N, C-alpha and C positions, 0 to 999 in steps of 0.2 A: 610743534613737532615733538613727538615722544623721543626722549634721549636715553642712551644707555645708562647714564647716571640715575635718572629717575626710575627706570626699571630695576636697577640694582637696589635702590632704596625700598621699592615695593617688595622685591624678593626677600630682603632681610627681614621685613616686617611680617611676611606671610609664610615663609618656608624655613624649616629648622636647619641649623648650621651643619647637621650631620650629612645633608646632601651637599657634597663638596662643590666648591665654586672655583673654576679654573680661570675664567676670564669674565669680566663684566662687559661682554659683547653680546647683544641680543639680535639674532638673525631674523631678518624679515623675508628674504627670498633667496633661492639658490638655483643654479643651473649648471649641470655637469660638475666641473671642479671649481666653480666660483660661488662665493657667498656675498651677500650684501646685508649690512646691519641696518637697524632702524634709523640711523643717521645718514645712510646712503654710502657708507664706506664699503669698498670692495676688498675681498680677501681671496687669495688662492688657498684651496683646501687641501692640506696634506694630512688630514685626519679621517675624512670619509665617515664621520659619525662613529668612530672607533671600528673601522673595517666593515661597516654596514653598507655603505654606498659604493660597493665595488663597481657597479654599473653606472656610477655617477648620480648626481641629484636629478630627480625628475626625468628619468629617461623616457622618451616619448612612448615607446612600446609598453613600458610598465604603467605609465599614467593612463594610456589608452585602455589597457586591459582592466585596470581598476575602475575607470569610469564606466565601462560596459557593465561590470559587476555591480556597481553602485546603483544602476538602474534596475537591477533584478532583485537582489536580496543582500542585506548587510550582516544579518546574524540570525541563526536559528539554534545553534549549538549542535555539533555533529553527532553527539551521543543520542540526541532525541529525534532530530529530523535531518538526516545526512544530505550531502550535496556532492556533486560529481568532482569538483575541483580538488577537494580534500583527497579523494581517492587517486586522482591524477597525479598530485604532488607525491604521494606515497609511492605510487608505481614508478615514477621517474627516479626518486631517490633509491629505491630498491635496485634500479638498473645501474646507476652511476656510482654508488658507494662501493669502494673496493671490496673484493671477496668473491671467489668462485663458488658460491653456495647460495641457497635460497634465503632471501631476506624478507623481513617485514618492518614496517615503519608506522609510527603514529606521531601526531603533531602536538606541539605545545606553543607557548607564547614567547618564552625567553630562553636564553642559554642556561641560566641557573635552574630553571624548571626542567630543562633537558637533563642536566647533571643529576638532579634529585631523582628523576625517574630512572635514569640509568642505574643508579645505586639500588633502587627498589627492585628493578628487574634482575640485577646480578644476584641479589640476596635470594630472591624467590627462585631463580633458576638453579642456583648451586646449593641452596640450603646452608650457606655459610654466612658469616657476619662481618668479617674483617675486610679492610681495604688498604691498599698501599698507594701513596701519592708522593709528590716530590717537592722539595724545598723550592721556593720561588714560583710555584704554580699559582695560577688564578683560575678558579672554577665557578666563582659567583659568591653572592652575599647571603643566600638563604642558608638554613642550618647545616645540612649535609655539605652543600657546596662550599660554605665558609670553612667547615672543618677540613675539607680536602685541600683548600687553598693553603699554600705554603708561605704565607706572609702574615705576621701578627698585626702590625699597625699599618693601616687603620682598620683592617678587615676583621680581626678577631678580638682585639683588646677590649675588655669590658663586656663581652657578649657570652661568656661561658655560663654553665658548663657546655662543652661541645659534644658532638656525637662520639661515643666510645668506639674502640676497635678501629681507629684510623691511624696509620703509621706513615711517617714521612722519611724519605731518603734523600741524600744529596743528588741534585741533578748534575749530569756531566757538563761542566763548563771549563774547557781547557784554559780559557783566558784567565780564570780565577783559580787555576790549579787543581780542579776536580776532574779527574780522568774518567773515561768510560769504565775502565777496569775498577776504579775505586767505587763507583756507583754500584756496579754489579756485585762487588765484594760486600758492600754495605747491605745489599739485599740478601745475600747469603747469610750474613751475620744476623740479620733480622729474623730470618727463618729459624736460625739455631737458638737465638736467645730471647726473642720477644713473642713471636706468633708462628705456630706451625703452619706450613703452607696449605695443609688440608683444611684450615679454617679461613683462608683468604678467598673471598668471593671475586675480587677484581683488582687490577692495577690500572689506575687512571694516569694517563700521560698526555701532555700536549706535544705533538710532533715539533712544534716550535713554541717555546714559552712566549706568551704574549705580554701581559702585564709584568711578568718576571724579568723582561729585558731583551726579548727577541733572540733568545739563544736557541738555535736549531739543535734538536737531538741528533747525534750521529746516527747515520743509517744502520751501522752495525749494532748500535745500542738498541734501537727499536727491534731489529731482527733478533737480538738476544732475548729481549723481553718476550717476544712472541714464542720463542722456544721454551723459555722458563714457564710461561703460562700453559703451554701445551703439556709440559712435563707434569705439572702439578694440578691440572684441571682448573686453572684460574682463568677468568675472563679478562682479556685485554680490552680496555675501554679507552678509545681515542677521543680526546676533546679537540674537535675541529671547529670550534665555535668561531674563533678569530682567524684560523688558517684556511678555512674551507672556501669553496666556490671561486676557484681560479686565483686566489690571492698570491699563492706561492709559486705560480708557474705550472701547477698541476691543479686538477679539480680539487684534490685533497692533498694535504702536505705529506701524509703517510705514504703516498705513492712514490715519493722520492726514494723511499727505503724499500719499496716493493713489499710492503707489509699490509695485511688486512686485519683489522680489529674485529673482535666479536660484537662489540657495540660501539657506535659512533654517535657523538652528540654534536648537533649543529644549530646554528641560529644566524645572527648578524647578517652576512652577505646573502643569505637565502631570500630575504624579503625585499631587498633593494630599497629599504626605508620603511617598510611595513613590518610590524612585529610578528615574527613567526620563528619557531624553533622546531627541531625534529630529533627523534631518536630512531636510528636504523640499526637492526641487529640480525643475527642469525635467526631464522624463522623458528627453529626448535627452542631457542632461548626466549624469544618474544612471546611465544604461545604459552609459556609457563604462568603468565599473569592471569588470574581469574577475572571473569567479567566484572567490570566496575572497579578493578584494581588500579587502573590508570584512567585519566581523563581530566578535563578542565573546561569550564564554561565557555571561555573565549578562545580556546586552543583551535588552531586551524581556521580562524575566522575567514569567511568567504572572500573578503577584500585582500587579506594577506595571502591566501592561496592563489588568487588570480595574479597577484604581484609575483609570487614565487615562480609560477609557471612562465611568466614573461621573463623573469631574471634568467632562468635556465635556457630559454630560447636566445636571449641576448648574448649570453656567454658563448653559446655555440655559433650563432650567426655572425657575431663580430670577432670571433676568434680571440676572446679575452684571455685564454690561457697563454697563447703566444704573446699577447700584448703585455701581460703581466711580466713575462720574462724580459721583454724589451724595456719596459719601464724600470724594472729592477736593475738591469744592466746599466742603464743610463744613470740611475741613482748611485749604484755602487762604484762605478768608474769615476764619477764626480767626487764622491766622498773620499775615495782612495787617493785621488789627485790632491785633495785638500790635506789628507793625512801625510802625504809625502812632502808637502811644502813646509818650510820653516815657520810659517805664520800660524800653523795649527798643531802645535805640539800637544794641545789639550785633547786631541782625538786619539784615544787609546786603541780602539778597535772599530772596524767597519764590518758589519755582518748582515746576513739575512738570506732568505730564499725568495726568489721571484721579486714581487713588488712589496714584500714585507721586509723592510730594510731599516737598520738602525745604526747610530754611531754612539759609542760610549765615551763620555767625557771624563777625563782624569786630571788631577793636579800635576802628576808626574808619570811619564810613561814607564819608568823603571819600577816604581813602587806600585803603580796602578791604583793610587788612592782615588776614590770616587770624588767627583766635584759636582754635587747636586745643586749647589748655589748657582753655578754657571748655567746649568740646564734650566733652572727656574727663571733666571734673568733673560736667557736667550729666547725661551718660548714666549715670555710676556713681551719682550721687545719686538720679536718677529710679528706678533699680532698687531702691534702699533704700526708696523711697516707693511701690513697687508698680507701676512702669511700665517695660517693656522698650523701649529705643530703640537704634538703631544709628547709627554715624557712617560717613562716607565722604568722598571728595574727595581730590585730590592732596595737599593740605596737612592733611587730617584735620580740617577746620573746618566740616564740613557734618553736620547731623543729618537723617537720612532717615526717613520714616514709610512703613511697608509693612504697615499693619494688614490683617488678613483682610478680604476684600470682604464677608463675611457678618457683620461685627462689628455688634452691636446699637448703635443710636445712643446709648443711655444709657452703654454702655461706652466708646464713642468720646469722648463728652463727659467722662466720668470721667477717661479718660487725658489728655485735653487740659487738664483742670484741674490734674492732677498735674504735667504738663509745664510749665504756666505758673508754678505756684508754685515748682517746682524751679529753673526758669531764673531767675526773679526773685531767689530767695534766693541762688543761686550767684553771679550777677553782683554782687550787693551784697557778698557775702563776699569775692570776688576783688578787687573794686575797693577794698574796705576794707583789704585786705592790701598794696596797692600803695604 
């Protein structure tokens, strides 16, 4: 029998260390919110492939649609010989992406590729060069996406020089003493001291920071950014790559604030496990790109388009927007119960929108000193106990929960029980060793 240890050794020999390794667990099969590794161990999945499998692993409708497409055509490249499902996905996104204006869409393969293209479009449409982004943001690992990302290690360190004319501002995080007013004041200072707003093509913002720690942007902050962009002719670019497709209890997280962006980047949950990304924007902006200015050999692959159409049907038919709210309420109420108990003084804050929920672990609730060592120990111990969890945050002290929206409540509760027991045991062990 193939073992996890044997595969880990093969990985070390074949794959560079720059591709990070979180667990030495090699998955052989999956079903909805359950995974089984090559040794037959079962895991409850609270990661969903980093918010990709919102519709669960191997949803029957998605698998069925992809099988049908597999019997027809697997690749032609849309730019050379187009096909109907690419058009159908774009039509659907033009309809569901927020904004009471005409929109156009084109497809890519990944979230980072969507971000790169959004920047290209913004520059071409405005004739401007500069961008504003936020500390703690994660927009990808390619050159412009990496530059826009607001975390140095491991994403930027050693990879310079980066793209010029990108400026970062503090993201409003009340828990860490950064108010919405301070963030907006920093933007005003930036305009006065560093870059004239008439030179800014776009402001990139995640409605909820993902890798940065699951910090939701205040609704009034997003509304203020919209007004500032309108005042100065700047494009508001919403990165909905992790937050999109029902994850937050809305189809898109910006809908919680009643805000429509000029350009929206998407990926992850759109494909239900198949690689696809998209850029949707105002039609007048999108049409500024000359023929051949955007495109990619594999973008909008027929199999991925078939999967995306099925994903959008599943979200609607199974009312996954409502289910995300229900899953999120169950998670938050459980975590808040833990937080209020004497045994879990390490939980500094519980936060999230819909089924995008996190707990921040601290050494002391008064000082709010991050405790990343606890997060690392808990996530690894949880895997040994049959639960997959992910960390995030600038300091690595946040545990995020991204369970499939289709997870049965008995599996959600089973995972929460494992989480609770693992956290309690790990805290006691670490405190005992101090």
